[in-house]
C-alpha positions in Angstrom: 49.4 -14.1 15.8 49.6 -17.6 13.5 49.2 -19.7 16.6 46.4 -17.9 18.1 44.5 -18.2 14.9 45.2 -21.6 14.1 44.7 -23.0 18.2 42.2 -20.8 18.9 38.6 -23.1 19.7 36.5 -20.3 19.7 35.3 -18.8 16.3 38.0 -15.1 16.0 37.8 -13.4 12.8 39.4 -10.2 11.7 38.4 -7.7 9.2 39.9 -5.0 7.7 38.4 -1.6 7.0 36.7 -2.7 3.6 35.2 -5.7 5.9 37.0 -8.2 4.2 38.6 -11.1 6.1 42.4 -11.0 7.0 42.4 -14.0 9.0 40.1 -16.8 10.8 40.8 -18.8 13.8 40.1 -22.5 13.4 37.0 -22.2 15.6 34.9 -20.3 12.9 36.9 -22.9 10.7 35.2 -26.2 12.1 32.0 -24.2 13.4 31.1 -23.7 9.4 32.9 -26.2 7.4 35.9 -23.7 5.6 39.2 -24.1 5.2 41.2 -20.7 6.7 42.8 -19.7 3.5 39.7 -20.3 1.9 38.1 -17.2 3.4 41.1 -15.0 4.1 40.6 -12.1 1.4 37.0 -12.9 1.0 33.9 -10.0 2.1 32.6 -11.1 5.3 29.3 -10.9 3.7 29.7 -14.8 2.4 29.2 -15.8 6.2 26.6 -14.1 6.5 22.9 -14.8 5.9 21.7 -12.7 3.5 18.7 -11.0 5.8 21.1 -10.1 8.1 23.4 -8.7 6.0 22.3 -5.3 5.8 22.0 -4.9 9.7 25.4 -6.6 10.4 27.4 -3.6 7.9 26.0 -1.2 9.4 26.5 -2.1 12.9 29.7 -3.0 12.2 30.6 0.4 10.3 28.6 2.0 12.9 31.7 1.0 15.6 33.8 3.6 13.2 31.4 6.6 13.3 29.8 6.2 16.5 33.0 6.0 18.4 31.7 2.9 20.2 34.4 0.4 21.7 32.5 -2.7 20.5 29.3 -4.3 20.6 27.3 -8.0 20.9 24.7 -9.5 18.9 23.2 -12.2 17.8 23.5 -13.3 13.7 22.5 -16.3 11.4 25.9 -17.2 9.7 25.7 -19.6 7.0 28.1 -23.3 7.0 29.4 -24.1 3.8 26.8 -26.6 3.0 24.1 -24.3 3.4 22.7 -24.9 6.6 22.3 -21.7 9.1 24.0 -21.3 12.4 22.6 -18.9 14.8 26.3 -17.3 16.9 26.4 -14.7 19.4 29.2 -12.4 18.2 31.0 -9.9 19.7 32.8 -7.0 17.5 35.7 -4.7 18.7 37.7 -2.3 17.1 41.7 -3.1 17.4 43.9 -0.5 18.4 46.7 0.6 15.6 47.3 1.8 11.9 44.9 0.8 9.7 44.6 0.2 5.9 43.3 -2.3 3.5 44.5 -6.3 4.4 45.2 -4.9 8.0 43.3 -6.2 10.9 41.0 -3.3 12.0 37.8 -5.6 13.8 38.3 -8.5 15.7 34.9 -10.6 16.2 34.6 -13.7 18.7 32.0 -15.8 17.9 30.1 -18.3 19.6 27.3 -20.7 18.9 23.9 -20.4 20.8 23.1 -23.8 20.3 26.9 -25.5 21.9 26.8 -22.2 24.7 28.6 -24.9 27.2 31.0 -25.5 24.8 31.6 -21.9 24.5 31.7 -21.2 27.8 35.1 -24.2 28.2 36.1 -22.4 25.1 36.0 -19.0 26.8 37.7 -20.6 30.2 40.6 -21.9 27.6 41.0 -18.3 26.7 41.0 -16.8 30.4 44.2 -15.2 29.3 42.4 -12.9 27.3 39.3 -12.2 29.8 39.2 -8.4 29.2 39.1 -8.3 25.5 36.9 -11.6 25.1 34.0 -10.6 28.2 34.1 -6.8 27.9 33.3 -7.4 24.7 30.6 -9.5 25.2 29.3 -7.1 28.0 29.8 -9.4 31.0 31.1 -7.4 34.1 34.3 -8.9 35.0 35.7 -9.5 38.8 38.9 -10.7 40.6 40.2 -11.0 43.9 43.9 -11.6 45.0 43.2 -13.0 48.6 47.1 -12.8 48.9 47.2 -8.8 48.6 43.0 -8.5 49.5 42.7 -6.3 45.9 39.9 -6.3 44.1 39.6 -5.5 40.7 36.1 -4.4 38.7 35.6 -4.0 35.1 33.8 -0.8 33.8 31.2 -2.7 32.2 30.7 -4.6 35.8 30.0 -1.2 37.3 28.1 0.1 34.7 25.0 -2.7 35.2 25.2 -1.3 39.0 24.7 2.0 37.5 28.4 2.7 38.9 30.3 5.6 37.5 33.2 4.0 35.7 36.0 6.1 37.6 34.5 5.2 41.0 36.9 3.2 42.9 34.4 0.3 44.0 36.8 -1.2 47.5 34.6 -4.7 47.4 33.7 -4.7 50.9 32.1 -8.1 51.6 29.2 -6.7 54.2 28.3 -3.4 52.0 27.8 -5.8 49.3 25.4 -7.8 51.7 23.5 -4.8 52.1 22.4 -4.4 48.4 21.5 -8.2 47.7 17.8 -8.5 48.3 16.6 -10.2 51.6 15.6 -13.2 50.1 18.9 -14.4 48.4 21.3 -13.5 51.0 21.6 -16.7 52.7 22.2 -18.7 49.6 24.4 -16.2 48.0 26.5 -16.5 51.7 26.6 -20.0 51.7 27.7 -19.9 48.1 30.9 -18.0 49.1 31.1 -19.5 52.1 32.2 -22.3 50.2 34.5 -21.2 47.6 36.2 -19.6 49.9 36.6 -22.3 51.7 38.4 -24.2 48.7 35.1 -26.6 49.0 34.2 -25.6 45.2 36.2 -24.5 42.7 33.8 -23.5 40.4 30.7 -21.7 41.4 27.3 -20.3 39.5 24.4 -18.9 41.6 21.9 -16.5 40.6 20.4 -13.6 42.8 18.8 -9.8 43.0 21.1 -6.9 43.7 19.7 -3.2 44.1 21.9 -0.9 41.5 22.1 2.5 42.1 18.9 4.3 40.6 16.9 1.7 43.5 15.8 -0.8 40.9 16.3 -4.6 41.8 18.5 -6.8 38.8 19.0 -10.1 38.0 22.4 -11.1 38.4 23.7 -14.9 36.9 27.2 -15.0 38.7 30.1 -17.2 38.0 33.3 -17.3 39.3 36.3 -20.0 39.7 39.6 -20.3 41.6 42.8 -20.2 39.3 45.3 -19.8 42.0 45.7 -21.8 45.2 47.6 -21.4 48.6 49.0 -23.9 50.4 46.3 -24.8 53.0 44.0 -25.4 49.8 42.0 -22.3 50.4 41.6 -19.7 47.0 44.4 -17.5 46.4 42.8 -15.7 43.7 39.5 -15.9 42.2 38.5 -14.0 38.8 34.7 -14.6 37.9 31.9 -12.9 35.7 28.6 -11.0 35.9 25.8 -11.1 33.8 22.8 -9.0 33.8 19.6 -11.3 32.7 17.1 -8.6 34.3 15.5 -9.1 30.7 15.9 -13.0 30.8 14.2 -13.3 34.6 10.9 -10.8 33.0 10.7 -13.4 30.2 10.7 -16.1 32.7 8.3 -14.7 34.8 5.9 -13.9 31.7 6.8 -17.3 30.3 4.9 -18.7 33.9 2.3 -16.3 33.4 1.4 -17.4 29.9 1.5 -20.8 31.4 -0.9 -20.6 34.2 -3.4 -18.8 31.5 -3.1 -21.5 29.0 -3.2 -24.2 32.1 -6.7 -22.3 33.0 -7.6 -22.4 29.0 -7.1 -26.0 28.5 -8.5 -26.5 32.1 -11.6 -24.6 30.9 -12.3 -25.9 27.6 -11.6 -29.7 28.4 -9.0 -29.8 25.7 -6.8 -33.2 26.2 -3.0 -32.5 24.9 -0.9 -35.0 23.7 2.9 -35.9 22.6 4.0 -38.6 20.5 8.1 -39.0 20.3 8.9 -39.9 16.4 11.5 -41.8 17.2 9.7 -44.5 19.9 6.2 -43.5 18.5 5.2 -43.5 22.7 2.6 -41.2 23.5 2.5 -39.0 26.3 -0.9 -38.1 27.6 -2.1 -35.0 30.6 -4.9 -35.7 32.5 -7.7 -34.2 30.4 -6.4 -37.0 27.7 -6.5 -39.8 29.7 -9.9 -39.0 31.0 -11.2 -38.8 27.6 -9.4 -42.2 26.5 -10.7 -43.8 29.8 -6.9 -44.4 30.9 -6.6 -44.9 34.6 -2.8 -44.3 34.6 -0.7 -41.6 35.5 -0.8 -38.5 33.4 2.3 -37.3 31.7 3.8 -40.7 31.9 4.9 -42.2 28.7 2.5 -45.0 27.5 3.2 -47.8 25.1 3.8 -47.2 21.7 0.3 -49.0 20.6 -1.7 -47.5 23.6 -3.6 -45.3 21.4 -3.7 -47.3 17.9 -5.3 -50.2 20.4 -8.1 -48.2 21.7 -9.2 -46.8 17.9 -12.4 -48.6 16.8 -11.8 -50.9 14.6 -13.7 -49.9 12.0 -12.2 -46.1 11.6 -8.8 -47.8 12.7 -7.3 -48.0 9.0 -9.3 -44.4 7.5 -7.1 -42.8 10.7 -3.4 -44.4 10.3 -4.0 -43.2 6.7 -4.0 -39.7 7.9 -1.8 -40.3 10.8 0.6 -41.4 7.8 0.3 -39.2 5.1 0.8 -36.4 7.5 4.1 -38.0 8.6 5.5 -37.9 5.0 4.3 -34.4 4.2 5.2 -33.5 8.3 1.9 -31.4 7.8 -0.6 -30.3 10.6 -3.7 -32.8 10.1 -7.0 -33.0 11.8 -8.9 -36.5 12.2 -12.4 -37.4 13.8 -12.5 -41.2 14.6 -13.9 -43.4 17.4 -12.4 -44.9 20.3 -13.7 -48.1 22.7 -12.6 -47.4 26.8 -11.5 -50.2 28.3 -15.1 -50.0 30.4 -16.2 -51.0 26.5 -18.0 -47.4 26.2 -17.8 -45.8 22.4 -16.3 -42.1 21.9 -16.1 -39.9 19.2 -12.7 -38.1 19.6 -10.9 -34.9 17.1 -7.4 -34.9 17.1 -5.6 -32.0 16.1 -1.7 -32.6 15.4 1.4 -30.5 14.4 5.0 -32.0 13.6 7.7 -30.3 16.3 11.4 -30.4 16.3 12.3 -29.5 20.1 15.9 -27.8 20.5 17.9 -30.8 21.0 16.4 -31.8 17.7 13.9 -34.5 18.7 11.3 -34.3 16.6 7.6 -35.2 18.1 4.1 -34.8 17.3 2.4 -32.5 19.5 -1.6 -32.3 19.7 -5.1 -31.8 21.3 -8.0 -34.1 21.8 -11.6 -33.3 21.9 -14.2 -35.2 22.7 -17.1 -34.3 20.0 -19.5 -37.6 21.2 -22.4 -35.1 22.5 -21.8 -32.9 19.2 -21.5 -36.4 16.7 -25.0 -37.3 18.3 -26.5 -34.2 17.4 -25.4 -33.9 14.0 -26.5 -37.4 13.3 -29.9 -36.5 14.5 -30.3 -33.5 12.3 -29.2 -35.1 9.3 -31.2 -37.4 9.8 -34.0 -34.9 10.4 -32.8 -33.0 7.2 -32.7 -36.4 5.1 -36.2 -36.6 5.5 -37.0 -32.8 4.9 -34.7 -32.8 1.6 -36.8 -36.3 0.9 -39.9 -34.5 1.1 -38.6 -31.5 -0.5 -37.5 -33.7 -3.9 -40.8 -35.5 -4.2 -42.6 -32.1 -4.2 -40.4 -30.4 -6.3 -40.6 -33.2 -9.1 -44.3 -33.7 -8.9 -44.4 -29.9 -9.3 -42.2 -29.9 -12.1 -44.2 -32.5 -13.9 -47.3 -30.7 -13.6 -45.8 -27.4 -14.6 -44.7 -29.3 -17.8 -47.8 -30.9 -18.5 -49.7 -27.7 -18.3 -50.2 -23.9 -19.0 -50.8 -22.5 -15.3 -48.8 -21.9 -12.1 -49.9 -25.3 -9.4 -49.6 -23.1 -6.9 -51.3 -20.1 -7.6 -53.2 -21.5 -10.7 -52.1 -18.3 -13.2 -51.3 -18.8 -16.2 -47.6 -19.5 -16.3 -44.6 -18.2 -18.6 -45.1 -20.7 -21.5 -49.0 -19.8 -21.7 -47.9 -15.8 -21.5 -45.9 -16.8 -24.6 -48.3 -18.3 -26.3 -50.7 -15.6 -25.7 -48.4 -12.2 -26.8 -47.4 -14.7 -30.0 -51.0 -14.6 -30.6 -50.9 -10.8 -30.3 -47.7 -10.5 -32.8 -50.5 -11.1 -35.5 -52.8 -8.8 -34.9 -51.1 -5.2 -35.6 -54.0 -3.5 -34.0 -54.6 -5.0 -31.2 -50.6 -5.0 -30.4 -50.2 -1.0 -30.7 -52.5 -0.7 -28.0 -50.7 -3.1 -25.4 -49.7 -2.2 -22.1 -47.5 -4.8 -20.0 -46.9 -4.6 -16.4 -43.8 -6.4 -15.2 -43.9 -6.9 -11.4 -41.3 -7.8 -9.0 -42.1 -8.9 -5.4 -39.6 -6.7 -2.8 -37.9 -8.8 0.3 -39.6 -11.6 -0.7 -36.6 -13.3 0.0 -36.6 -12.5 3.8 -40.3 -13.9 4.3 -38.8 -17.5 2.5 -35.7 -17.0 5.0 -37.1 -16.3 7.7 -40.6 -17.7 8.1 -40.6 -20.3 5.7 -41.7 -21.5 2.4 -45.2 -22.2 3.4 -45.3 -18.4 3.9 -43.6 -17.3 1.1 -46.2 -19.5 -1.3 -49.2 -18.0 0.6 -47.4 -14.7 -0.1 -47.6 -15.7 -4.1 -51.1 -16.8 -3.6 -51.9 -13.4 -2.0 -50.8 -11.3 -4.6 -52.1 -13.5 -7.1 -55.4 -13.0 -5.8 -54.4 -9.0 -5.3 -53.5 -8.7 -8.8 -56.7 -11.1 -10.5 -59.0 -8.6 -8.2 -57.4 -5.3 -9.1 -57.5 -5.8 -13.3 -60.1 -6.5 -15.3 -62.0 -9.4 -16.4 -60.7 -9.0 -20.0 -56.5 -8.4 -18.8 -54.2 -11.2 -18.1 -52.3 -12.3 -15.2 -49.4 -14.1 -15.4 -46.7 -15.8 -12.7 -43.9 -16.2 -15.0 -41.2 -17.7 -12.2 -40.5 -17.1 -8.9 -41.9 -14.0 -7.4 -42.3 -12.1 -10.9 -46.1 -11.5 -12.3 -46.7 -9.9 -15.8 -50.1 -8.2 -16.1 -50.9 -7.8 -19.7 -53.5 -5.1 -20.8 -55.0 -5.4 -24.1 -56.7 -2.1 -24.2 -55.3 0.9 -23.9 -56.0 2.9 -20.8 -55.8 6.6 -20.0 -52.6 7.7 -18.2 -55.0 8.7 -14.9 -56.9 5.2 -14.9 -53.3 3.4 -15.5 -52.2 5.5 -12.4 -54.8 4.3 -10.3 -54.2 0.8 -11.2 -50.7 0.5 -10.8 -51.1 2.6 -7.0 -53.8 0.1 -5.8 -51.2 -2.9 -7.0 -48.4 -1.0 -4.9 -50.6 -0.4 -2.3 -52.5 -3.7 -2.2 -48.7 -5.5 -2.1 -47.6 -3.3 0.7 -50.5 -4.1 3.3 -49.6 -6.9 5.3 -50.9 -10.7 5.0 -51.6 -12.6 8.1 -50.2 -16.3 8.3 -50.3 -18.3 11.1 -50.9 -15.5 13.5 -47.9 -13.7 12.0 -47.8 -10.5 9.7 -46.2 -11.0 5.9 -44.8 -8.0 4.6 -43.6 -7.0 0.9 -43.4 -4.8 -1.6 -44.0 -4.2 -5.5 -41.1 -2.8 -7.6 -43.3 -2.7 -11.2 -41.9 -2.0 -14.8 -44.6 -0.3 -17.5 -44.1 -0.5 -21.2 -46.3 0.7 -23.5 -46.6 -0.5 -27.0 -45.8 1.9 -29.8 -46.9 1.3 -33.9 -45.2 -1.6 -35.0 -43.2 -2.5 -32.0 -43.5 -7.0 -31.4 -45.0 -7.7 -28.2 -41.8 -9.6 -27.1 -39.9 -6.8 -27.2 -42.4 -5.0 -25.4 -42.2 -7.5 -22.1 -38.3 -6.9 -22.5 -39.6 -3.0 -22.7 -41.1 -3.6 -19.5 -38.4 -5.7 -17.9 -35.7 -2.8 -18.4 -38.4 -0.7 -16.8 -38.2 -3.2 -13.9 -34.6 -3.0 -13.4 -35.3 0.8 -13.4 -37.7 0.8 -10.9 -35.3 -1.3 -8.2 -32.3 1.0 -8.7 -35.0 3.3 -7.5 -35.6 2.4 -4.0 -38.2 -0.5 -4.8 -41.8 -0.5 -4.1 -42.7 1.9 -6.8 -43.0 1.8 -10.6 -41.1 3.0 -13.9 -42.0 3.7 -17.3 -40.0 2.5 -20.2 -38.9 5.6 -22.5 -35.9 6.4 -24.6 -34.1 7.8 -22.2 -34.2 4.2 -20.4 -33.5 2.8 -23.7 -30.2 5.0 -24.1 -29.2 4.3 -20.4 -29.5 0.8 -20.9 -27.3 1.2 -24.7 -24.7 3.2 -22.6 -24.5 0.4 -20.2 -24.0 -1.9 -22.7 -21.1 0.6 -23.8 -19.6 0.6 -20.8 -19.4 -3.1 -20.5 -17.4 -2.9 -23.7 -15.2 -0.3 -22.6 -14.5 -2.1 -19.2 -13.5 -5.4 -21.1 -11.4 -3.3 -23.7 -10.0 -1.0 -20.9 -9.0 -4.4 -18.8 -7.2 -5.8 -22.1 -5.6 -2.5 -22.4 -4.5 -1.8 -18.8 -6.7 1.1 -18.7 -7.3 0.3 -14.7 -4.7 1.8 -12.1 -4.1 2.0 -8.4 -4.0 5.1 -6.8 -2.5 5.1 -3.3 -4.1 6.5 0.0 -1.6 6.7 3.2 -2.3 4.9 6.0 -1.1 6.4 9.3 -0.4 5.4 12.9 -2.7 7.2 15.0 0.2 8.2 18.3 3.1 8.8 15.8 1.8 9.8 13.0 4.1 7.9 11.2 3.6 6.0 7.4 2.2 2.8 7.8 0.8 1.7 4.4 -1.3 2.5 1.8 -4.4 1.6 0.5 -4.7 0.6 -3.2 -8.0 2.2 -4.3 -9.1 1.4 -8.3 -9.3 4.2 -10.8 -10.0 4.0 -14.7 -8.1 6.0 -17.0 -10.7 6.4 -19.8 -9.8 7.2 -23.2 -12.8 9.5 -23.8 -14.6 10.5 -20.1 -10.9 10.9 -18.1 -10.3 9.8 -14.6 -13.2 7.5 -13.3 -13.6 6.7 -9.2 -15.3 3.0 -8.9 -18.7 4.7 -8.3 -19.2 5.5 -12.3 -18.2 1.7 -13.7 -18.5 -0.8 -10.6 -22.4 -1.2 -10.9 -22.0 -2.3 -14.4 -18.6 -4.2 -13.5 -20.8 -6.2 -11.3 -23.4 -7.0 -13.8 -20.5 -7.9 -16.4 -19.1 -9.9 -13.7 -15.6 -8.4 -13.9 -14.8 -7.4 -10.9 -12.9 -9.7 -10.0 -10.6 -8.9 -12.9 -10.1 -5.5 -12.0 -9.4 -6.8 -8.6 -6.6 -8.7 -10.3 -5.0 -6.3 -12.3 -4.9 -3.4 -9.3 -3.5 -6.4 -7.2 -0.8 -6.5 -10.0 0.0 -3.3 -10.8 0.4 -2.3 -6.8 2.9 -5.1 -6.2 5.0 -3.8 -9.3 4.8 0.0 -7.2 5.6 -1.4 -4.2 8.6 -3.3 -5.3 9.7 -0.4 -7.1 9.2 1.7 -3.9 11.2 -1.0 -2.0 14.1 -0.7 -4.7 14.2 3.3 -3.5 13.6 2.5 0.0 10.2 4.7 0.3 9.5 2.7 3.4 6.1 1.5 2.2 5.9 -0.9 4.7 2.2 -2.9 3.9 0.4 -2.1 0.9 -3.5 -2.6 1.5 -5.9 -4.1 -1.6 -9.8 -4.7 -1.7 -10.6 -7.6 -2.5 -14.7 -8.2 -3.9 -16.7 -11.0 -3.0 -16.9 -12.9 -6.4 -13.2 -12.5 -5.9 -13.2 -14.3 -3.5 -15.6 -16.8 -4.2 -12.7 -18.1 -7.6 -11.9 -21.5 -7.0 -8.7 -20.5 -8.5 -7.6 -17.3 -6.5 -5.3 -19.2 -4.7 -3.5 -20.4 -7.7 -3.4 -17.2 -9.1 -1.8 -15.2 -6.0 0.8 -17.9 -5.8 2.3 -16.8 -9.7 2.3 -13.2 -8.2 5.6 -11.9 -5.9 3.9 -11.3 -2.9 6.0 -11.0 0.2 4.7 -12.7 3.5 3.6 -9.5 5.9 3.7 -7.2 3.1 0.1 -7.2 1.9 -3.3 -7.4 3.3 -6.6 -7.9 2.0 -9.3 -5.8 2.9 -13.2 -7.5 2.7 -16.2 -6.2 3.0 -18.0 -7.8 6.2 -20.9 -8.5 4.0 -19.0 -11.3 2.5 -19.0 -13.3 5.6 -23.3 -13.3 5.8 -22.8 -16.6 4.2 -21.2 -18.5 6.5 -21.5 -21.8 4.7 -19.8 -20.6 1.6 -16.9 -23.6 1.3 -15.0 -21.6 -1.5 -14.5 -18.6 0.6 -13.5 -20.1 3.3 -11.0 -22.4 1.6 -9.7 -19.1 -0.3 -9.6 -17.3 3.4 -7.3 -20.1 4.8 -5.0 -20.1 1.6 -4.8 -16.3 1.9 -3.5 -16.7 5.2 -1.1 -19.9 4.6 0.9 -17.1 2.1 0.9 -14.8 4.5 -1.3 -12.2 3.5 -3.6 -10.5 6.2 -7.6 -10.5 6.3 -9.0 -6.7 7.2 -12.3 -5.9 7.2 -13.7 -2.9 5.2 -16.0 -0.8 6.0 -16.8 -2.4 9.4 -20.0 -1.3 11.1 -21.7 -0.6 7.3 -23.3 -4.3 6.8 -25.1 -7.1 9.0 -22.6 -10.0 9.4 -23.0 -10.9 13.4 -19.6 -9.9 15.3 -19.3 -13.5 16.2 -18.5 -14.7 12.3 -16.4 -11.9 12.1 -14.6 -12.6 14.6 -14.3 -16.2 14.0 -12.5 -15.1 11.3 -9.8 -13.6 13.5 -8.8 -10.8 11.5 -5.8 -8.7 11.7 -7.3 -5.5 11.6 -11.3 -3.5 11.4 -11.3 -0.5 9.2 -14.3 1.6 10.7 -16.6 2.9 8.4 -16.2 6.4 7.6 -20.5 7.2 8.1 -19.7 5.5 11.6 -16.4 8.0 12.2 -18.3 11.2 10.8 -20.5 12.4 13.3 -17.6 11.9 16.1 -16.9 15.4 16.6 -20.4 16.6 17.7 -21.6 13.6 19.2 -20.5 12.0 22.6 -22.5 9.2 21.4 -21.3 8.1 17.9 -18.0 8.1 20.1 -19.0 5.5 22.5 -20.2 3.7 19.6 -16.4 3.8 18.2 -15.0 3.2 21.2 -16.6 -0.3 21.6 -15.9 -1.2 18.8 -12.4 0.1 19.5 -12.8 -2.6 22.6 -14.1 -5.1 21.0 -10.9 -5.2 18.6 -8.4 -4.5 21.7 -10.1 -7.6 23.6 -9.4 -10.0 20.7 -6.0 -8.5 19.6 -7.4 -7.2 16.5 -5.6 -3.6 15.2 -8.6 -0.9 14.4 -8.1 1.7 11.7 -10.5 4.4 11.5 -11.7 5.5 7.5 -12.9 9.4 6.5 -10.6 10.9 8.7 -11.5 14.5 8.0 -9.9 16.9 10.2 -7.2 17.3 12.8 -10.2 16.6 15.6 -11.2 13.8 14.2 -7.6 12.3 14.5 -7.2 13.5 17.7 -10.4 12.0 19.1 -10.2 8.9 17.3 -5.9 8.6 18.7 -7.5 9.4 22.3 -10.6 6.6 21.8 -7.4 3.8 20.9 -7.7 3.9 17.3 -4.3 2.3 16.1 -4.1 3.9 12.8 -6.0 6.7 10.5 -6.7 7.2 7.2 -8.9 10.0 5.5 -8.6 13.6 3.4 -7.3 15.3 6.3 -3.7 13.3 5.8 -4.1 12.8 2.3 -6.5 12.4 -1.0 -6.0 8.7 -2.8 -3.2 9.8 -5.6 -0.8 8.1 -8.3 2.6 6.5 -7.0 4.4 8.8 -8.7 3.0 11.6 -6.4 2.9 9.3 -3.6 6.8 9.0 -4.0 6.8 13.1 -3.9 4.3 13.1 -0.8 6.4 11.0 1.7 9.7 12.3 0.9 7.5 15.9 1.3 6.4 14.5 4.8 3.7 16.9 4.5 1.1 15.6 6.6 3.3 16.2 9.5 2.7 19.9 9.2 0.2 21.2 11.2 0.5 18.4 14.2 
């Protein structure tokens, strides 16, 4: 055994029942950079990559409990210098007495990236072919020409579906009958050459029909190890390997390659590759066309071919970009101009990525687009925008100067805020007059839509229209002011009766709601009004504040209506202020905690993850759901802080579940628009223990209404690079376009519960859900249905094609401790 272990070229490892190394072959020592005696007595863990240790141990020990003789598996081993070495290990149980320090397992190890060397080593170990090849899952055959004796191993029989106890005669003609007709000719010719002595070694691939009638692909290798006097074989041994899966992957790869070629052709994208060692590029036909080069595609160009084409004015900047990417080995994108051999100037966008090939050769692979037309259009648009911005700037400067020098709004001719403040200050010195004041604070509804859809000219016309309406509606003694934007204030210096005031309010709301005709189009708006009546001793300035508070209530009530300032409203404002203070204190005291609602696979009902939902353990009001505090938190700009508190606590819980192997694969956390607009979001996330692929952020689709927000776009890119998935929450409830959402390429769409609820009684709603699922499937996006309230919901959604389900039918949101009990009891499976 000492000689075998010292002289074996292949990696051999002997382990005892405690998985300690009893002995190790020279081949493994050479492969991993260890000395033999340095390893003996140590746990096999020291050789196995950390991520592969659990499964390696379980599989090894399963040979004892499962009764299997051997198995073969790919593993990552660690070289002494820390490098990872991929190997194929064939493990077998050894016969005989076993105990500590006694060999119980024999492991044959081969480095995948040196497969040829491994095959040579296996040939040198031909004397041990039964152990080595059978352990590797290869079917062995042996033919003695002199005595016409065939031997077929059990593995050889199993791959063909032949019982191990069945005798196989090795009849040549019968064998040819089960070979695929297209392969018979080349198989027969190869066998003839080996039988005649022309070839010592043969390797060939063919298809053979197994006992179940299926075609399997076989890689056959044979070698003559003994010769007769006339030069013909005396004895041939060989192996058969079932490569059906490999062939299937090859065919799938070929199909993918064809689709990729079609995509490249139709998108007119040019592909290139540059050898980093020689800096010589290789261009496909489209790249040659883009560059105006007439040389043959896919031939290596000169090292300066690309640089020579780059426009002299762009060359320095482009080379700096490439050199920076070269130094960091990071992906890069650059835009530049080239000058073709014909003298034509073209604009190019290039994307490059550094790739290490299987042979260790490093290259840069990338794609090119001809964006000349796009650049020309952008230049024209930029010029037009520049002119428009210059004109708007002049207009704004003139308007600002006029407003600064005047007490009246230059657009409507109404008194402005300064004039209003001066008027109210006059009432402050006249208590009798101040006690009879009534102030109306008016804000136009949907005014922004008019500006956005019809332009600012239409908006200005609407403001003038409303100014004329208010002026015509009130008395000559009343004051109408435009205090900014779409806000107006009406000051009624002499008291009106309640009926008179109500009629005035109705006339204003009714008049504002009537369409205004502008350039042949109808413009519609509405008016929300806050009303404040003076009481004895109240300051007119405070009265204006009260009217503003009442306006806020009118908007909260649905707009296009009026609301009076009351003591109750004042109390509500105080309550909101107290709630805001409590939120800030609650964040400091850690009162915001996650509750978890499980998510299930729609088909198997396996638990696939949980969604973390915010709850507030208020010291006086008890456990509060988001609807009780989120509006105040949004006004307070504290939603981002709550998001972070929930995420941090949820990550702690996830780590705890991992320690007890609860099986929570994924954690979903809601992220608000304000949180996503935080410039320091990525920096904050990197400080948290987020495992790639374990966390997803659920974003409301309304976040993507504004696609031009650079901070949001930059943060989403950073989130993806951290391995955090993007889910679109409440899909179908907002107004973002499907195109803008799919451009984000989310991992999952979560269908809003309002769309899910009616499907039990509405086939039309089912078709809507199916359309969403079809869109997701076509883009490779998973679809999760929220609001699953009944078994019928779950059944319909599963049949429609939803990937996962979430709702009260399965489980309500629960704290982390209850989730542990819930998962342990697996109670959601009852009744399914």
